[in-house]
N, CA, C and O atoms as CSV, one atom per row, in Angstrom:
chain,resi,resn,atom,element,x,y,z
A,1,MET,N,N,-5.231,153.590,64.217
A,1,MET,CA,C,-5.989,154.806,63.997
A,1,MET,C,C,-7.369,154.647,64.614
A,1,MET,O,O,-7.872,153.530,64.729
A,2,ASN,N,N,-7.971,155.730,65.002
A,2,ASN,CA,C,-9.344,155.732,65.491
A,2,ASN,C,C,-10.253,156.198,64.369
A,2,ASN,O,O,-9.883,157.059,63.572
A,3,PHE,N,N,-11.447,155.621,64.314
A,3,PHE,CA,C,-12.432,156.024,63.323
A,3,PHE,C,C,-13.775,156.164,64.021
A,3,PHE,O,O,-14.289,155.200,64.589
A,4,GLU,N,N,-14.338,157.355,63.980
A,4,GLU,CA,C,-15.618,157.613,64.644
A,4,GLU,C,C,-16.765,157.433,63.662
A,4,GLU,O,O,-16.751,157.981,62.560
A,5,ILE,N,N,-17.756,156.657,64.080
A,5,ILE,CA,C,-18.934,156.474,63.237
A,5,ILE,C,C,-20.095,157.271,63.804
A,5,ILE,O,O,-20.162,157.552,65.001
A,6,ARG,N,N,-20.992,157.620,62.925
A,6,ARG,CA,C,-22.255,158.254,63.322
A,6,ARG,C,C,-23.323,157.201,63.161
A,6,ARG,O,O,-23.389,156.527,62.134
A,7,GLY,N,N,-24.147,157.058,64.153
A,7,GLY,CA,C,-25.162,156.008,64.116
A,7,GLY,C,C,-24.674,154.793,64.877
A,7,GLY,O,O,-23.665,154.838,65.581
A,8,ASP,N,N,-25.416,153.704,64.720
A,8,ASP,CA,C,-25.141,152.499,65.490
A,8,ASP,C,C,-23.996,151.660,64.936
A,8,ASP,O,O,-23.272,151.025,65.702
A,9,TYR,N,N,-23.820,151.648,63.603
A,9,TYR,CA,C,-22.822,150.757,63.012
A,9,TYR,C,C,-22.441,151.220,61.610
A,9,TYR,O,O,-23.072,152.101,61.026
A,10,ILE,N,N,-21.370,150.585,61.083
A,10,ILE,CA,C,-20.956,150.735,59.699
A,10,ILE,C,C,-20.624,149.325,59.209
A,10,ILE,O,O,-20.083,148.517,59.964
A,11,GLU,N,N,-20.943,149.030,57.960
A,11,GLU,CA,C,-20.613,147.717,57.419
A,11,GLU,C,C,-19.102,147.613,57.219
A,11,GLU,O,O,-18.442,148.598,56.889
A,12,LEU,N,N,-18.566,146.420,57.418
A,12,LEU,CA,C,-17.130,146.198,57.387
A,12,LEU,C,C,-16.485,146.671,56.083
A,12,LEU,O,O,-15.482,147.384,56.123
A,13,SER,N,N,-17.028,146.296,54.948
A,13,SER,CA,C,-16.414,146.695,53.675
A,13,SER,C,C,-16.455,148.215,53.497
A,13,SER,O,O,-15.545,148.793,52.903
A,14,LYS,N,N,-17.493,148.856,54.002
A,14,LYS,CA,C,-17.597,150.316,53.921
A,14,LYS,C,C,-16.594,150.991,54.857
A,14,LYS,O,O,-16.081,152.066,54.547
A,15,LEU,N,N,-16.318,150.367,55.991
A,15,LEU,CA,C,-15.318,150.901,56.913
A,15,LEU,C,C,-13.942,150.902,56.255
A,15,LEU,O,O,-13.195,151.873,56.374
A,16,LEU,N,N,-13.610,149.825,55.570
A,16,LEU,CA,C,-12.306,149.751,54.896
A,16,LEU,C,C,-12.159,150.872,53.877
A,16,LEU,O,O,-11.089,151.468,53.761
A,17,LYS,N,N,-13.216,151.160,53.144
A,17,LYS,CA,C,-13.196,152.234,52.151
A,17,LYS,C,C,-13.123,153.597,52.848
A,17,LYS,O,O,-12.349,154.461,52.436
A,18,ALA,N,N,-13.914,153.789,53.887
A,18,ALA,CA,C,-13.970,155.082,54.584
A,18,ALA,C,C,-12.644,155.437,55.251
A,18,ALA,O,O,-12.336,156.616,55.421
A,19,THR,N,N,-11.866,154.442,55.625
A,19,THR,CA,C,-10.570,154.685,56.263
A,19,THR,C,C,-9.430,154.689,55.245
A,19,THR,O,O,-8.262,154.772,55.624
A,20,ASP,N,N,-9.758,154.602,53.974
A,20,ASP,CA,C,-8.776,154.597,52.881
A,20,ASP,C,C,-7.812,153.413,52.947
A,20,ASP,O,O,-6.694,153.497,52.439
A,21,LEU,N,N,-8.233,152.322,53.562
A,21,LEU,CA,C,-7.403,151.119,53.572
A,21,LEU,C,C,-7.526,150.362,52.255
A,21,LEU,O,O,-6.665,149.554,51.911
A,22,VAL,N,N,-8.604,150.631,51.523
A,22,VAL,CA,C,-8.787,150.095,50.174
A,22,VAL,C,C,-9.229,151.240,49.276
A,22,VAL,O,O,-9.713,152.266,49.755
A,23,GLY,N,N,-9.057,151.059,47.974
A,23,GLY,CA,C,-9.373,152.123,47.033
A,23,GLY,C,C,-10.816,152.183,46.605
A,23,GLY,O,O,-11.281,153.217,46.127
A,24,SER,N,N,-11.545,151.068,46.772
A,24,SER,CA,C,-12.940,151.052,46.339
A,24,SER,C,C,-13.731,150.094,47.211
A,24,SER,O,O,-13.166,149.279,47.941
A,25,GLY,N,N,-15.050,150.208,47.121
A,25,GLY,CA,C,-15.913,149.299,47.870
A,25,GLY,C,C,-15.737,147.864,47.419
A,25,GLY,O,O,-15.770,146.939,48.230
A,26,GLY,N,N,-15.548,147.679,46.112
A,26,GLY,CA,C,-15.335,146.334,45.576
A,26,GLY,C,C,-14.054,145.710,46.104
A,26,GLY,O,O,-14.008,144.517,46.402
A,27,GLU,N,N,-13.024,146.519,46.214
A,27,GLU,CA,C,-11.754,146.035,46.760
A,27,GLU,C,C,-11.922,145.635,48.227
A,27,GLU,O,O,-11.343,144.650,48.683
A,28,GLY,N,N,-12.719,146.413,48.954
A,28,GLY,CA,C,-12.992,146.088,50.353
A,28,GLY,C,C,-13.740,144.776,50.487
A,28,GLY,O,O,-13.410,143.953,51.341
A,29,LYS,N,N,-14.741,144.577,49.651
A,29,LYS,CA,C,-15.512,143.322,49.678
A,29,LYS,C,C,-14.620,142.138,49.357
A,29,LYS,O,O,-14.725,141.085,49.986
A,30,HIS,N,N,-13.738,142.310,48.370
A,30,HIS,CA,C,-12.824,141.234,47.989
A,30,HIS,C,C,-11.865,140.899,49.134
A,30,HIS,O,O,-11.619,139.725,49.412
A,31,ALA,N,N,-11.328,141.916,49.795
A,31,ALA,CA,C,-10.399,141.701,50.912
A,31,ALA,C,C,-11.079,140.927,52.030
A,31,ALA,O,O,-10.486,140.015,52.607
A,32,VAL,N,N,-12.320,141.286,52.338
A,32,VAL,CA,C,-13.054,140.592,53.399
A,32,VAL,C,C,-13.341,139.148,52.987
A,32,VAL,O,O,-13.085,138.218,53.753
A,33,ALA,N,N,-13.871,138.964,51.779
A,33,ALA,CA,C,-14.211,137.620,51.298
A,33,ALA,C,C,-12.983,136.717,51.216
A,33,ALA,O,O,-13.102,135.496,51.328
A,34,SER,N,N,-11.809,137.307,51.021
A,34,SER,CA,C,-10.564,136.541,50.917
A,34,SER,C,C,-9.968,136.188,52.282
A,34,SER,O,O,-8.946,135.506,52.357
A,35,GLY,N,N,-10.600,136.647,53.348
A,35,GLY,CA,C,-10.128,136.327,54.690
A,35,GLY,C,C,-8.933,137.154,55.135
A,35,GLY,O,O,-8.157,136.715,55.984
A,36,LEU,N,N,-8.777,138.339,54.574
A,36,LEU,CA,C,-7.636,139.184,54.891
A,36,LEU,C,C,-7.902,140.179,56.021
A,36,LEU,O,O,-7.005,140.928,56.409
A,37,VAL,N,N,-9.129,140.191,56.551
A,37,VAL,CA,C,-9.516,141.181,57.553
A,37,VAL,C,C,-9.861,140.469,58.862
A,37,VAL,O,O,-10.531,139.436,58.866
A,38,LYS,N,N,-9.389,141.041,59.969
A,38,LYS,CA,C,-9.734,140.514,61.287
A,38,LYS,C,C,-10.610,141.523,62.012
A,38,LYS,O,O,-10.398,142.732,61.919
A,39,VAL,N,N,-11.595,141.007,62.734
A,39,VAL,CA,C,-12.459,141.822,63.584
A,39,VAL,C,C,-12.321,141.275,65.000
A,39,VAL,O,O,-12.620,140.110,65.260
A,40,ASP,N,N,-11.869,142.121,65.898
A,40,ASP,CA,C,-11.626,141.722,67.287
A,40,ASP,C,C,-10.767,140.455,67.361
A,40,ASP,O,O,-11.023,139.563,68.170
A,41,GLY,N,N,-9.739,140.393,66.497
A,41,GLY,CA,C,-8.777,139.302,66.527
A,41,GLY,C,C,-9.162,138.049,65.767
A,41,GLY,O,O,-8.376,137.104,65.699
A,42,GLN,N,N,-10.368,138.020,65.188
A,42,GLN,CA,C,-10.833,136.848,64.464
A,42,GLN,C,C,-11.006,137.174,62.978
A,42,GLN,O,O,-11.497,138.249,62.636
A,43,VAL,N,N,-10.609,136.258,62.101
A,43,VAL,CA,C,-10.808,136.466,60.670
A,43,VAL,C,C,-12.301,136.584,60.394
A,43,VAL,O,O,-13.100,135.784,60.880
A,44,GLU,N,N,-12.661,137.583,59.614
A,44,GLU,CA,C,-14.074,137.836,59.281
A,44,GLU,C,C,-14.243,137.782,57.768
A,44,GLU,O,O,-13.506,138.442,57.035
A,45,ILE,N,N,-15.211,136.999,57.301
A,45,ILE,CA,C,-15.449,136.889,55.855
A,45,ILE,C,C,-16.816,137.442,55.438
A,45,ILE,O,O,-17.180,137.371,54.264
A,46,ARG,N,N,-17.565,137.988,56.385
A,46,ARG,CA,C,-18.874,138.575,56.045
A,46,ARG,C,C,-18.685,140.052,55.700
A,46,ARG,O,O,-18.369,140.865,56.568
A,47,LYS,N,N,-18.882,140.387,54.430
A,47,LYS,CA,C,-18.674,141.751,53.932
A,47,LYS,C,C,-19.584,142.757,54.618
A,47,LYS,O,O,-19.191,143.900,54.851
A,48,GLY,N,N,-20.789,142.337,54.940
A,48,GLY,CA,C,-21.771,143.227,55.541
A,48,GLY,C,C,-21.772,143.211,57.055
A,48,GLY,O,O,-22.690,143.741,57.680
A,49,ARG,N,N,-20.754,142.609,57.654
A,49,ARG,CA,C,-20.675,142.544,59.122
A,49,ARG,C,C,-20.831,143.939,59.702
A,49,ARG,O,O,-20.160,144.876,59.269
A,50,LYS,N,N,-21.709,144.078,60.671
A,50,LYS,CA,C,-21.956,145.373,61.308
A,50,LYS,C,C,-20.854,145.643,62.329
A,50,LYS,O,O,-20.662,144.885,63.280
A,51,ILE,N,N,-20.142,146.735,62.108
A,51,ILE,CA,C,-19.058,147.125,62.995
A,51,ILE,C,C,-19.567,148.250,63.882
A,51,ILE,O,O,-19.997,149.295,63.394
A,52,ARG,N,N,-19.514,148.027,65.182
A,52,ARG,CA,C,-20.046,148.982,66.154
A,52,ARG,C,C,-18.904,149.598,66.963
A,52,ARG,O,O,-17.795,149.064,66.981
A,53,PRO,N,N,-19.175,150.716,67.628
A,53,PRO,CA,C,-18.150,151.323,68.486
A,53,PRO,C,C,-17.586,150.302,69.466
A,53,PRO,O,O,-18.318,149.481,70.017
A,54,GLY,N,N,-16.275,150.367,69.673
A,54,GLY,CA,C,-15.593,149.432,70.550
A,54,GLY,C,C,-14.945,148.280,69.813
A,54,GLY,O,O,-14.188,147.512,70.406
A,55,THR,N,N,-15.232,148.149,68.528
A,55,THR,CA,C,-14.683,147.076,67.707
A,55,THR,C,C,-13.304,147.468,67.177
A,55,THR,O,O,-13.045,148.634,66.881
A,56,VAL,N,N,-12.427,146.468,67.066
A,56,VAL,CA,C,-11.099,146.686,66.499
A,56,VAL,C,C,-10.996,145.878,65.208
A,56,VAL,O,O,-11.246,144.672,65.199
A,57,VAL,N,N,-10.626,146.553,64.116
A,57,VAL,CA,C,-10.498,145.919,62.800
A,57,VAL,C,C,-9.036,145.993,62.375
A,57,VAL,O,O,-8.395,147.035,62.508
A,58,GLU,N,N,-8.511,144.873,61.859
A,58,GLU,CA,C,-7.131,144.808,61.391
A,58,GLU,C,C,-7.098,144.420,59.922
A,58,GLU,O,O,-7.802,143.508,59.490
A,59,PHE,N,N,-6.256,145.136,59.149
A,59,PHE,CA,C,-6.095,144.829,57.728
A,59,PHE,C,C,-4.729,145.318,57.277
A,59,PHE,O,O,-4.396,146.492,57.439
A,60,GLU,N,N,-3.946,144.420,56.713
A,60,GLU,CA,C,-2.620,144.732,56.173
A,60,GLU,C,C,-1.753,145.540,57.152
A,60,GLU,O,O,-1.123,146.528,56.774
A,61,GLY,N,N,-1.737,145.104,58.399
A,61,GLY,CA,C,-0.895,145.745,59.398
A,61,GLY,C,C,-1.476,147.001,60.025
A,61,GLY,O,O,-0.903,147.542,60.971
A,62,GLU,N,N,-2.598,147.469,59.516
A,62,GLU,CA,C,-3.258,148.650,60.078
A,62,GLU,C,C,-4.314,148.207,61.086
A,62,GLU,O,O,-5.005,147.208,60.885
A,63,VAL,N,N,-4.426,148.962,62.163
A,63,VAL,CA,C,-5.424,148.677,63.195
A,63,VAL,C,C,-6.361,149.867,63.287
A,63,VAL,O,O,-5.922,151.005,63.455
A,64,VAL,N,N,-7.660,149.596,63.175
A,64,VAL,CA,C,-8.676,150.643,63.262
A,64,VAL,C,C,-9.528,150.375,64.496
A,64,VAL,O,O,-10.137,149.313,64.629
A,65,ARG,N,N,-9.561,151.349,65.389
A,65,ARG,CA,C,-10.413,151.270,66.579
A,65,ARG,C,C,-11.643,152.118,66.315
A,65,ARG,O,O,-11.539,153.327,66.105
A,66,VAL,N,N,-12.798,151.490,66.325
A,66,VAL,CA,C,-14.034,152.195,65.982
A,66,VAL,C,C,-14.605,152.838,67.243
A,66,VAL,O,O,-14.784,152.184,68.271
A,67,THR,N,N,-14.884,154.132,67.138
A,67,THR,CA,C,-15.476,154.884,68.235
A,67,THR,C,C,-16.781,155.497,67.754
A,67,THR,O,O,-17.075,155.507,66.559
A,68,GLY,N,N,-17.549,156.001,68.689
A,68,GLY,CA,C,-18.801,156.664,68.329
A,68,GLY,C,C,-19.809,156.558,69.430
A,68,GLY,O,O,-19.537,156.005,70.496
A,69,ASP,N,N,-20.968,157.086,69.169
A,69,ASP,CA,C,-22.039,157.072,70.150
A,69,ASP,C,C,-23.008,155.948,69.791
A,69,ASP,O,O,-23.734,156.049,68.802
A,70,ALA,N,N,-23.025,154.895,70.573
A,70,ALA,CA,C,-23.854,153.732,70.282
A,70,ALA,C,C,-25.249,153.846,70.881
A,70,ALA,O,O,-26.006,152.876,70.844
A,71,THR,N,N,-25.604,154.983,71.425
A,71,THR,CA,C,-26.922,155.107,72.036
A,71,THR,C,C,-27.937,155.598,71.043
A,71,THR,O,O,-29.108,155.763,71.387
C-alpha cells in the first residue's frame, strides 16, 4: 500500500497506527521494540524513527511505501 505524508516525516510507530496495521500507538511501539518491523529491509527497533518519503516499511506481511512532498 502507499501512504502519503504531509510534512517532512512521520514517526515509525505513528505510521503503523495511521495505516491501521496496529490498533493503538502503544501496540505500534511494542511491535517496533520487539523487532517485528523492517524499514528499507532492515529490522528497526527505534519507535521514533523518522520515516520520510521514499521509505518502505514492512510489518506482518504488509508493505507500506511512504510518499509525499519532502521539500
